[in-house]
N, CA, C and O atoms as a Tinker XYZ file with bonds, in Angstrom:
   272  protein
     1  N      7.367000  -52.029000  157.924000    73     2
     2  CA     7.404000  -52.249000  156.352000    64     1     3
     3  C      5.946000  -53.257000  156.336000    63     2     4     5
     4  O      5.010000  -52.884000  155.629000    81     3
     5  N      5.845000  -54.291000  156.993000    73     3     6
     6  CA     4.413000  -54.731000  156.815000    64     5     7
     7  C      3.550000  -53.767000  156.768000    63     6     8     9
     8  O      2.930000  -53.740000  155.705000    81     7
     9  N      3.295000  -53.025000  157.465000    73     7    10
    10  CA     2.308000  -51.681000  157.415000    64     9    11
    11  C      2.171000  -51.491000  155.859000    63    10    12    13
    12  O      1.241000  -51.536000  155.054000    81    11
    13  N      3.384000  -51.283000  155.812000    73    11    14
    14  CA     3.379000  -50.664000  154.163000    64    13    15
    15  C      2.880000  -51.489000  153.125000    63    14    16    17
    16  O      2.183000  -51.037000  152.217000    81    15
    17  N      3.172000  -52.553000  153.207000    73    15    18
    18  CA     2.941000  -53.931000  152.368000    64    17    19
    19  C      0.950000  -54.021000  152.634000    63    18    20    21
    20  O      0.127000  -54.499000  151.854000    81    19
    21  N      0.746000  -53.485000  153.766000    73    19    22
    22  CA    -0.708000  -53.525000  153.995000    64    21    23
    23  C     -1.468000  -52.536000  153.206000    63    22    24    25
    24  O     -2.451000  -52.811000  152.518000    81    23
    25  N     -0.930000  -51.328000  153.355000    73    23    26
    26  CA    -1.623000  -50.329000  152.645000    64    25    27
    27  C     -1.581000  -50.385000  151.240000    63    26    28    29
    28  O     -2.380000  -49.894000  150.443000    81    27
    29  N     -0.453000  -51.107000  151.000000    73    27    30
    30  CA    -0.636000  -51.250000  149.299000    64    29    31
    31  C     -1.809000  -52.154000  148.784000    63    30    32    33
    32  O     -2.508000  -51.830000  147.824000    81    31
    33  N     -1.984000  -53.423000  149.565000    73    31    34
    34  CA    -2.862000  -54.554000  149.054000    64    33    35
    35  C     -4.643000  -53.403000  149.267000    63    34    36    37
    36  O     -5.598000  -53.203000  148.516000    81    35
    37  N     -4.299000  -52.952000  150.618000    73    35    38
    38  CA    -5.425000  -52.016000  150.625000    64    37    39
    39  C     -6.031000  -50.968000  149.507000    63    38    40    41
    40  O     -7.197000  -50.593000  149.378000    81    39
    41  N     -4.794000  -50.596000  148.695000    73    39    42
    42  CA    -5.333000  -49.516000  147.740000    64    41    43
    43  C     -5.660000  -50.252000  146.255000    63    42    44    45
    44  O     -6.318000  -49.780000  145.328000    81    43
    45  N     -4.880000  -51.769000  146.340000    73    43    46
    46  CA    -5.150000  -52.411000  145.103000    64    45    47
    47  C     -6.620000  -53.232000  145.097000    63    46    48    49
    48  O     -7.167000  -53.596000  144.056000    81    47
    49  N     -7.141000  -53.449000  146.402000    73    47    50
    50  CA    -8.237000  -54.551000  146.262000    64    49    51
    51  C     -9.388000  -54.315000  145.159000    63    50    52    53
    52  O     -9.837000  -55.388000  144.755000    81    51
    53  N     -9.706000  -53.702000  144.842000    73    51    54
    54  CA   -10.610000  -53.739000  143.876000    64    53    55
    55  C     -9.996000  -53.357000  142.648000    63    54    56    57
    56  O    -10.565000  -52.481000  141.997000    81    55
    57  N     -9.122000  -53.765000  142.287000    73    55    58
    58  CA    -8.411000  -53.760000  141.000000    64    57    59
    59  C     -8.174000  -55.067000  140.265000    63    58    60    61
    60  O     -7.595000  -55.975000  140.862000    81    59
    61  N     -8.581000  -55.228000  139.004000    73    59    62
    62  CA    -8.228000  -56.727000  138.529000    64    61    63
    63  C     -6.643000  -57.016000  138.774000    63    62    64    65
    64  O     -5.753000  -56.276000  139.193000    81    63
    65  N     -6.632000  -58.428000  138.336000    73    63    66
    66  CA    -5.820000  -59.466000  138.675000    64    65    67
    67  C     -4.710000  -59.005000  138.311000    63    66    68    69
    68  O     -3.774000  -58.851000  139.095000    81    67
    69  N     -4.653000  -58.651000  136.768000    73    67    70
    70  CA    -3.682000  -57.876000  136.123000    64    69    71
    71  C     -2.871000  -57.073000  136.982000    63    70    72    73
    72  O     -1.797000  -57.376000  137.501000    81    71
    73  N     -3.699000  -55.721000  137.090000    73    71    74
    74  CA    -3.500000  -54.738000  137.719000    64    73    75
    75  C     -2.754000  -54.563000  139.040000    63    74    76    77
    76  O     -1.861000  -53.763000  139.319000    81    75
    77  N     -3.435000  -55.665000  139.913000    73    75    78
    78  CA    -2.744000  -56.123000  141.338000    64    77    79
    79  C     -1.195000  -56.617000  140.746000    63    78    80    81
    80  O     -0.148000  -56.036000  141.033000    81    79
    81  N     -1.276000  -57.526000  140.075000    73    79    82
    82  CA     0.173000  -57.745000  139.364000    64    81    83
    83  C      1.018000  -56.724000  139.203000    63    82    84    85
    84  O      1.924000  -56.557000  140.019000    81    83
    85  N      0.879000  -56.031000  138.311000    73    83    86
    86  CA     1.946000  -54.674000  138.047000    64    85    87
    87  C      2.105000  -54.057000  139.409000    63    86    88    89
    88  O      3.226000  -53.850000  139.875000    81    87
    89  N      1.045000  -53.775000  140.026000    73    87    90
    90  CA     1.458000  -53.010000  140.948000    64    89    91
    91  C      2.206000  -53.389000  142.128000    63    90    92    93
    92  O      3.096000  -52.647000  142.542000    81    91
    93  N      1.908000  -54.543000  142.738000    73    91    94
    94  CA     2.553000  -55.372000  143.141000    64    93    95
    95  C      4.477000  -55.436000  143.077000    63    94    96    97
    96  O      5.336000  -55.419000  143.959000    81    95
    97  N      4.517000  -55.499000  141.853000    73    95    98
    98  CA     5.608000  -55.670000  141.382000    64    97    99
    99  C      6.379000  -54.302000  141.456000    63    98   100   101
   100  O      7.561000  -54.389000  141.790000    81    99
   101  N      5.930000  -53.186000  141.221000    73    99   102
   102  CA     6.494000  -52.097000  141.443000    64   101   103
   103  C      6.384000  -51.519000  142.737000    63   102   104   105
   104  O      7.275000  -50.736000  143.069000    81   103
   105  N      5.410000  -51.772000  143.571000    73   103   106
   106  CA     5.494000  -51.256000  144.882000    64   105   107
   107  C      5.938000  -52.187000  145.674000    63   106   108   109
   108  O      7.013000  -52.059000  146.259000    81   107
   109  N      5.125000  -53.310000  145.808000    73   107   110
   110  CA     5.060000  -54.304000  146.672000    64   109   111
   111  C      6.770000  -54.703000  146.820000    63   110   112   113
   112  O      7.302000  -54.489000  147.909000    81   111
   113  N      7.455000  -55.190000  145.871000    73   111   114
   114  CA     8.626000  -56.004000  145.576000    64   113   115
   115  C      9.637000  -55.515000  146.243000    63   114   116   117
   116  O     10.467000  -56.197000  146.845000    81   115
   117  N      9.612000  -53.897000  146.142000    73   115   118
   118  CA    10.777000  -53.161000  146.710000    64   117   119
   119  C     10.858000  -52.899000  148.371000    63   118   120   121
   120  O     11.800000  -52.574000  149.094000    81   119
   121  N      9.323000  -53.214000  148.671000    73   119   122
   122  CA     9.339000  -53.096000  150.259000    64   121   123
   123  C      9.783000  -54.358000  150.877000    63   122   124   125
   124  O     10.431000  -54.440000  151.920000    81   123
   125  N      9.243000  -55.657000  149.894000    73   123   126
   126  CA     9.867000  -57.011000  150.275000    64   125   127
   127  C     11.166000  -57.015000  150.220000    63   126   128   129
   128  O     11.745000  -57.673000  151.084000    81   127
   129  N     11.757000  -56.484000  149.472000    73   127   130
   130  CA    13.312000  -56.708000  149.522000    64   129   131
   131  C     13.942000  -56.070000  150.412000    63   130   132   133
   132  O     14.902000  -56.540000  151.023000    81   131
   133  N     13.306000  -54.536000  150.642000    73   131   134
   134  CA    14.015000  -53.864000  152.538000    64   133   135
   135  C     13.530000  -54.784000  153.233000    63   134   136   137
   136  O     14.357000  -55.350000  153.948000    81   135
   137  N     12.727000  -55.067000  153.280000    73   135   138
   138  CA    12.557000  -56.525000  154.514000    64   137   139
   139  C     13.017000  -57.142000  154.544000    63   138   140   141
   140  O     13.303000  -57.479000  155.693000    81   139
   141  N     13.580000  -57.945000  153.482000    73   139   142
   142  CA    14.346000  -59.330000  153.658000    64   141   143
   143  C     15.932000  -58.795000  153.673000    63   142   144   145
   144  O     16.733000  -59.727000  153.746000    81   143
   145  N     16.375000  -57.803000  153.631000    73   143   146
   146  CA    17.695000  -57.649000  153.763000    64   145   147
   147  C     17.462000  -57.467000  155.387000    63   146   148   149
   148  O     17.950000  -58.271000  156.182000    81   147
   149  N     16.494000  -56.083000  155.897000    73   147   150
   150  CA    16.550000  -55.955000  157.282000    64   149   151
   151  C     16.303000  -57.413000  158.111000    63   150   152   153
   152  O     16.891000  -57.615000  159.173000    81   151
   153  N     15.453000  -58.329000  157.572000    73   151   154
   154  CA    15.246000  -59.577000  158.193000    64   153   155
   155  C     16.651000  -60.303000  158.460000    63   154   156   157
   156  O     16.976000  -60.597000  159.610000    81   155
   157  N     17.582000  -60.620000  157.215000    73   155   158
   158  CA    18.976000  -60.615000  157.076000    64   157   159
   159  C     19.574000  -60.429000  158.400000    63   158   160   161
   160  O     19.861000  -61.152000  159.354000    81   159
   161  N     19.672000  -58.899000  158.030000    73   159   162
   162  CA    20.488000  -58.744000  159.541000    64   161   163
   163  C     20.651000  -58.675000  160.792000    63   162   164   165
   164  O     21.604000  -58.629000  161.569000    81   163
   165  N     19.025000  -58.675000  160.870000    73   163   166
   166  CA    18.050000  -59.085000  162.310000    64   165   167
   167  C     18.509000  -60.169000  162.466000    63   166   168   169
   168  O     19.371000  -60.109000  163.343000    81   167
   169  N     18.374000  -61.296000  162.018000    73   167   170
   170  CA    18.688000  -62.437000  162.423000    64   169   171
   171  C     19.898000  -62.985000  162.772000    63   170   172   173
   172  O     19.908000  -64.132000  163.221000    81   171
   173  N     21.124000  -62.247000  162.620000    73   171   174
   174  CA    22.242000  -62.270000  162.827000    64   173   175
   175  C     22.785000  -61.503000  164.299000    63   174   176   177
   176  O     23.633000  -61.923000  165.087000    81   175
   177  N     22.104000  -60.427000  164.355000    73   175   178
   178  CA    22.001000  -59.655000  165.716000    64   177   179
   179  C     21.393000  -60.143000  166.663000    63   178   180   181
   180  O     21.707000  -59.839000  167.814000    81   179
   181  N     20.443000  -60.961000  166.410000    73   179   182
   182  CA    19.211000  -61.676000  167.558000    64   181   183
   183  C     19.381000  -62.483000  168.205000    63   182   184   185
   184  O     19.721000  -63.360000  167.412000    81   183
   185  N     19.407000  -62.907000  169.159000    73   183   186
   186  CA    19.422000  -64.468000  170.175000    64   185   187
   187  C     18.320000  -65.183000  169.617000    63   186   188   189
   188  O     17.172000  -64.742000  169.566000    81   187
   189  N     18.804000  -66.618000  169.081000    73   187   190
   190  CA    17.697000  -67.326000  169.035000    64   189   191
   191  C     16.437000  -67.967000  169.411000    63   190   192   193
   192  O     15.407000  -68.365000  168.867000    81   191
   193  N     17.039000  -67.885000  170.751000    73   191   194
   194  CA    15.832000  -68.255000  171.654000    64   193   195
   195  C     15.186000  -67.520000  172.463000    63   194   196   197
   196  O     14.567000  -68.014000  173.405000    81   195
   197  N     15.237000  -65.829000  172.155000    73   195   198
   198  CA    14.366000  -64.921000  172.777000    64   197   199
   199  C     13.394000  -64.575000  171.899000    63   198   200   201
   200  O     13.657000  -64.409000  170.708000    81   199
   201  N     12.072000  -64.420000  172.436000    73   199   202
   202  CA    10.883000  -63.947000  172.007000    64   201   203
   203  C     11.429000  -63.407000  170.461000    63   202   204   205
   204  O     11.370000  -64.062000  169.421000    81   203
   205  N     11.907000  -62.196000  170.608000    73   203   206
   206  CA    12.355000  -61.759000  168.922000    64   205   207
   207  C     12.855000  -62.598000  168.197000    63   206   208   209
   208  O     12.225000  -63.084000  167.258000    81   207
   209  N     14.350000  -63.006000  168.554000    73   207   210
   210  CA    14.512000  -64.432000  168.135000    64   209   211
   211  C     13.649000  -65.411000  167.074000    63   210   212   213
   212  O     13.831000  -65.825000  165.929000    81   211
   213  N     12.717000  -65.532000  167.995000    73   211   214
   214  CA    11.666000  -66.605000  167.678000    64   213   215
   215  C     10.778000  -65.926000  166.711000    63   214   216   217
   216  O     10.312000  -66.699000  165.874000    81   215
   217  N     10.421000  -64.702000  166.599000    73   215   218
   218  CA     9.781000  -63.897000  165.681000    64   217   219
   219  C     10.374000  -63.994000  164.414000    63   218   220   221
   220  O      9.774000  -64.459000  163.445000    81   219
   221  N     11.596000  -63.549000  164.375000    73   219   222
   222  CA    12.328000  -63.381000  163.205000    64   221   223
   223  C     12.596000  -64.464000  162.437000    63   222   224   225
   224  O     12.712000  -64.398000  161.213000    81   223
   225  N     12.728000  -65.696000  163.227000    73   223   226
   226  CA    12.999000  -66.994000  162.950000    64   225   227
   227  C     11.004000  -67.585000  162.124000    63   226   228   229
   228  O     10.857000  -67.984000  160.969000    81   227
   229  N     10.296000  -67.492000  162.765000    73   227   230
   230  CA     9.070000  -67.651000  162.369000    64   229   231
   231  C      9.016000  -66.676000  160.701000    63   230   232   233
   232  O      8.611000  -67.231000  159.680000    81   231
   233  N      9.390000  -65.521000  160.707000    73   231   234
   234  CA     8.924000  -65.206000  159.350000    64   233   235
   235  C     10.008000  -65.035000  158.486000    63   234   236   237
   236  O      9.778000  -64.235000  157.580000    81   235
   237  N     11.258000  -65.604000  158.486000    73   235   238
   238  CA    12.451000  -66.256000  157.654000    64   237   239
   239  C     11.974000  -67.543000  157.428000    63   238   240   241
   240  O     12.113000  -68.050000  156.314000    81   239
   241  N     11.279000  -68.302000  158.591000    73   239   242
   242  CA    10.543000  -69.783000  157.865000    64   241   243
   243  C      9.619000  -69.855000  156.720000    63   242   244   245
   244  O      9.581000  -70.650000  155.781000    81   243
   245  N      8.549000  -68.383000  157.149000    73   243   246
   246  CA     7.290000  -68.508000  156.320000    64   245   247
   247  C      7.569000  -67.293000  155.447000    63   246   248   249
   248  O      6.598000  -66.566000  155.236000    81   247
   249  N      8.593000  -66.995000  154.972000    73   247   250
   250  CA     9.015000  -66.275000  153.720000    64   249   251
   251  C      8.376000  -66.408000  152.405000    63   250   252   253
   252  O      7.765000  -65.504000  151.836000    81   251
   253  N      8.601000  -67.874000  151.861000    73   251   254
   254  CA     8.020000  -68.074000  150.601000    64   253   255
   255  C      6.597000  -67.887000  150.576000    63   254   256   257
   256  O      6.078000  -67.646000  149.486000    81   255
   257  N      5.878000  -67.961000  151.620000    73   255   258
   258  CA     4.541000  -67.915000  151.528000    64   257   259
   259  C      3.981000  -66.440000  151.423000    63   258   260   261
   260  O      2.960000  -65.901000  150.996000    81   259
   261  N      5.226000  -66.039000  152.062000    73   259   262
   262  CA     4.500000  -64.382000  152.393000    64   261   263
   263  C      4.878000  -63.768000  151.055000    63   262   264   265
   264  O      4.182000  -62.810000  150.718000    81   263
   265  N      5.746000  -64.099000  150.318000    73   263   266
   266  CA     6.210000  -63.536000  148.462000    64   265   267
   267  C      6.084000  -64.021000  147.713000    63   266   268   269
   268  O      6.792000  -63.952000  146.708000    81   267
   269  N      4.563000  -65.147000  147.959000    73   267   270
   270  CA     3.929000  -65.801000  146.640000    64   269   271
   271  C      3.339000  -64.575000  145.645000    63   270   272
   272  O      2.806000  -64.855000  144.571000    81   271
């Protein structure tokens, strides 16, 4: 899912800011919504002290920075 976001960003890197914003709303926002839904489910199913749990907690903690 993260790779999909990087693909979108690579495709729009030379676009003007207004166009980047529109494309992000159309393409990145649905990807981020899917990622958030997966993250919420995964957080409930993963032990918090394990490496995967720690990685998921890190993503959750930094979610606002990712979605700016």
